N, C-alpha and C positions, 0 to 999 in steps of 0.2 A: 393577147387579151389580159387586161389587168384585173386583179381581184382585190376587194377591200375586206378588211377584217371585220367580222361581226361580233367580236369579243365584247362582252359587257364590261362597263366600268365597275370597279369594286365599291362596296359600301359596308360600313359597320352599323348594324341596327341594334340599338340598346333598348331592350324591352323591360319595362319595370312598372310597378304600381305607383300611382300618384303619391302614396304615402312614403315611398322610398326615393323621392326625387332628389334629396340631398346627396345621397350616395351616388345616384345616377349622374348628377352634375359634376361630382368629384371625379367620376370615372371619365367623363368627357374631357375634363381639364387635364387629367393624367395622360390620356391618349394624344391630346393636341400639344400640350406644353412639355410633357415629360418624354413622350415617344417621338413627337415631331410630325404626327400625321396631319394631313391637310384637313381643315375644318369641313370642307365639302364632302368628305368621305364618311361623315358620321351623321346618323339620324337618331335623335333622342327627343321624345315629345315634350319633355319638361324643360328643355334648354332653348331659349330664344335663338332663332337662326338655324336651329336643327330640328324644329318641330313641324307640326301640320299647319299649312296655310289656312287662314280664315276662310270660312264658307265652303271648305272642301269636305266631301263625305269621308268619314273616318275609315270605314271598311275599304272603300275604293282606293284611298290614298295608301293605306298599309299594303294592300296587294300590289299596287303599282311600284312601291319602293322595293318590295321583295322580288318582283318579277322583272323589273326594269334594270336591275343591277345584279352583279355577281356578289350577293350579299352573304355576310356572316352575322349571326345574331348572338349577342351576349344577353342572356336572360337573367335578371337579378331575382333569384328565387327567395321568396319569403312567404309567410302566411298570407300577407296582403296580396301578393302576386296570385296565389291560388284562389283567392276570393274575388279577383277582378275579372269580369267577363271580357274586358278589352285585352288584358294580358293573355288570357287563355286563347282568345281569338288570334292574337298576333303569333303566339307560339304554335298554335294548331295550323295556321296558314303557312307559317315558315316551314314546318315539318311536312305537312301533307300536300300542300298545293305547290310549293316552290322548291322543295327539297333543299332548303337552306341549311347550312351547317350551324348547329346550335351549341353554344358554349354556356352551360349553366354556371352561374356564380352564386354560391350559397351565402346568404346574409344571416347575420345574427346567430341564432342557435340552430339553424337548419343544418341537417346532415345529409350525407349521400343517400342514406336510406329513405329520405323524404322525397327523392325524385320519383316522379310517377310516370307510368305508361311509356310513351315512345321516347322519352329522354332518360328513362331509368338507367340505361347502360352508357349514357354519354359521360365522357370524362369531364368531371366538374372541378371547379376551383373554389377555395374558401376565400371570401373577400378580405378576411383579416390575417391571412397568411402571407408574409413577405415573399417567401420563395415562390409561392404559386402566382402571386401578382407579377413577379419577375418573369415567370414562365409565360404568362399571358402577353406581356409587353414584348418579350422576345419573339413570340409567335407572329406578331404584326411587323416587327422590325425585319424578320427574316423572309417575310412574304413580299416579293418584289412587285406584286400587283398593287401594293399599297404605297404610293409615293409619299416620301416624308423628307423633312429637312433635318439636318444634323442637330443634335442636342447634346450639350456637354453633360458629363456624368453627374456633376453636382446638381444640375438642374433636374435631371431625372430623379435623383434620390430625394430631392426636396419635394417634388410633386408626389412621389410615391409615399413619402412620410405623411403628407397632408391627406392623401386618400386613405391610408391605413388608420390614421387617427379618427377619421369620420366613420370608417367601417367598424371600428372596434367599440364605438360608443353606442349606447342604446338611444337611438334618435326618438323613440316613442315606446311605450309599453306594448308588449305583444300579448293581447288578451287571451289568445288561444295557443296552447303549446302545439308543436308539430305532431306529437303523438296523438293529441286529441283531434287535430284537424285532419291528419292523413291516416287513412286506414279505418276510421269509424265513419261517422256522418260527416263527410268532408265539406259539404257546402250547404248553405241554407238559401235555396233559391225559391222564388215565387212559384215556379212550375216544377213539379216533381217527376213528371213523365212526359214522354213523347210517343204518340201513336202515328204511324205512317200508313198512308195508302200505298199500294204497290204498283199496279198497272198505271203507267204514265207518270208516276211520281218517282218511285225508286227505279223501276224498269222503263227504259226509254229506247226508242229505235225509229226506223224509217216507217212513216205512216202507221205508227202503232198507237193504239188507244187502250184496247182491252185484250187480254190473253184469250178470252173466249172467242172473240171475233177473229183473232189470228188463226185459231184452230179451224173455224168454219171456212175461212179463206184458203187455208192450206189444203183442206179436204175438197176444195173446189165446189162447195155448195153455193147456190144462189143466195144472195143476201136476204132475199124475201123469206126464205125458210127460217133464218135466224130471227129476223125482225118480227115475223108472225108469232113465233113462240114467245118472244119477250113481251110483245104488246099484250098477249093474252094474260101473262103473269102480271104485268104492270096494271092492267085494267081491272083484274079480279084476283088479287093475290090471296084472298081468303079461300076461294074455291079452287084456285090453281096456284098452289104454293110454290115457294122457291125450290123446295125439294122436287115437286112435280116437274118444274121446269128443268132442273138438273137431270131428272130421269129421262125426259124426252130428248134433251141434248145428247145424253149418253147413248141412247138408241141410235141416233143419227151418226154419232162418231163411230160406234162399233160397226155400223153398216158399211162404213168406208174404211174399216180396218185400222182405226187409229191405235197407235202404240207409243210406248214411252220414248222410243228412239226419235220419233217425229218432233218431239219438243226441241231437240238439238237442231233439227232441220229448220224449224221455224225461227230459232235464234239466229241461225246463219242467214236465212233468207231476208229477215227484217233487220239484220245487224243490231240485235237487241243487246243491251249492255246496261250495267248499273249507272245511275246518275253519277256524274263526276263529283267526287268528294263524299259519296255516301259512306264508304268504309271509314274514312277519317271522321266523319260526323258521328257515326255510331261509337267509334272508339273514344272520342272526346266526351260525348254525352255520358257514357258509362263511367269514364274516369272522373266525371263530375258528380257521380252518384245518382243519375236519373234512371228511371225504369224505361224500357223501350218495348213497344209492341208494333206489330204489323196487323192492320185490320183491312182486309181486302176481300172484295167480291170476285177475285181472280182465281187462279189455279195454283195449287201447292207445287206441282211439278215445275212451274216456271220459277217459283221462289227458290226451290232446291237447285235448279240449274244455274241461277244467276248469282246467288250469294255464297261466297266461300264459307267453308265450315268454321273457320276462326271467327268470322264476323257473325255467323249464326249463333255462336255461343254467347254473344253479347246481347242477343235479342231475347227478352224475357218471355214474351207470349206472341203466338202467331194465330190469328183467326182467319181462316181461308177455306175455300172448298177443296175437298180432298178427292183426288183421282186415284182409284184403286186399280192396280194392274195384276194380271195373272203371271204365272211362272215364266211365260215367254215374252213378257212385257206388254201383252195386249190389254187394252182397257176393259175392265170388268164392270165397274160401277162408279158413280160419282156421289159423294156424300156432301150435302150442303153444310156450310158452317152452322154451328148450333143456333137454335132459336131464330133462324132466318126466315120468318114468314114472308118477308120481302127483302130485297137487296139493301135498300137504304135503311130500313128499320133494323135489319140484321146487324148493320154496323153499329147502330146505337146500342143494341143488346150486347155486342162484343165489347164496346167501350165500358158499359156498366159492369160487365163481368171482370174486365181488366181492373177497373177501379176497386171493385169489391175485394179482389184477391190481394191487392197491395195496399189496402187501407187508404185509398185516395178518393177524392171527389172529381167529377169531370172538370170542375173549375181549375184543378191543379194540373190538367193534362193539355199539352199543346197537340193539336192535330194538324198533320201536314198532308194535304191532298190537292186535287185539281178537277175531279170529275163530278158529274151530276149525281152519282150515287154517294157522294161524300157530303152532300148538303145537309142531310139530317144529323149526321154525327158532328158536323162543324158547328151547328147551332147550339149544341150542348157543351162544346169544348171551351175551356178557359181562354184559349188563344188559338184560333184556327189560322193556319198559314196556307197560302196558295203557292205551290212550287211544282213545276216551273210556271210562274205566273203568265209568262208569254204564251204558253200553250194550254192554259187552263180554260175550262168552259166559262163563258161569260156569266152564266147563272150562278156559278160558284164564286167567281171573282167579285160579283156585284153584291154578295151578302154584306150586310152592314158591319159585321164583326170580323170579316176576313182581312188579313194583312197580306198583300201580294209581295212575293219575293222574286225579283227579276234577275238575281244573280244566276249565271250559268252553272256555278258550282254550288252544290248543296250546303257546303260549309257556311254559305251566306245566311242560312237560317239561324245560326248559333247566336248571333247578336239579338235575335228576337226571343230567344229561349232562356239564355243564361242571364236572367234578371234577378238581382238580389231581392230577398223577401221584403225588405224595407222600401223597395222602389215602388212607384205607382204603376 
C-alpha cells in the first residue's frame, strides 16, 4: 500500500503596513534576486503578483495563506504597523491560529523593547544592520524546504546594498515616537472596550445554550419546572424579581444535592470548551489597549472552570450570578448580579456600570453576544456583534444594528473592533 506525503508547501509571508510598502518591496526583491528564492514562495500584499486577488475577502485569504502552507512570517515592525488593524490581524492570526514562525524586522527607530506581547521574546533583526540581514538571508538559504536558484555573490551584495539603502532612509516622518506609542496609550481606536456574553458566546459545547439549563438537565429535573419559574419572572419581573428567581432555583438545586464538583461533570458531559480563538482575542485586545468585560446572565462557577487564570487577569470586569458554596463544596445560595431586576435589563445596568467605571459611553463599547437576553444591551452598544452568528437566536441576528460574524474562530471579530478613530 503506497502512501503520499501530506507535507505542506513552504511560503514566506511578509506582513507590513501600507505606509512601509517601499521597504517591503525591497525585501521581496532581495529574497528573489539576491537569495534566489522562487517568486511563488512569497506573499506580500503591496507587490503585484504576490498580493491578494481582486474580489477576495481579506481575512479569509490571509487565513488560507497561513494555514494552507508551511508559512514563516517576516513582520516589518514600525509605529504604522502597530496602528494598522490589518497588520495586527495578520500577526495575531499567524501566532494564535496557525502557529506560524514570526521573525520581527525592526524598522526605523524601533527597538527590541518595543516588541509587544506574544512576539516580545522573538529573536528580531534590525532592517538597517548588514550582519543581521545576512543572517536572515542565510536562514532561507540553509532551509532546504525553500527551493532556490544559484545567485552569484556580487548579485547578492548588490541587492543587499539596495535594501539597506532604503531601510536606512526616513521614507516618511514618524509622527509618534515608539516610547509614546508603546507603553502608554498605544492606539486610538473608535471603540475603547469590548463586553462579551458568556453562555453560547465564549463557552460552547454539545447542545449547550445556557449554564442554568445545563444544571437543571444534569440534576434530571423536568424542563417544565425550569420554564415555569422563568416564565413567572419574565411575565412579572417587578413582583418576582431576578433574585427571587435565583432563590427558587437555588432551592431546587440544593434539593438535588448540587455541589461545585458537578460543574466539572457538566463540562465533561456536554464537552464544554472556550470558543476557538477566545484566549488569543483577549490577549490581542488587551495589547491594543482595550478594556474587556464579561456581562453574563450565567453562572460564575462556569466562568471560573472555563477560563484559565492568565486570561482571567486580562478581563477587567465580570458581571455574573454568583454561586456560593459551603465548606464541603455544597451549594448554599445564589446571588444575582447587581441591579438585575430582570435578566435583559440587568445586562444594561452592568454595561452602564462598566462604562461609568472606565469613563466610557456605551457607544464606545462593542458587545459580542448571541442570545435573547442580549437584545437589550445590544441596542445600547456602539457596535453589537453576533458570534457565533450561525448559532445565534434569529431575534438577535435580526436586530438592525447587529453585525453577524460567521467565522468559526473568535479572532474573526477583531476586524470589526480594531477600527481607527478617524474611520467611519
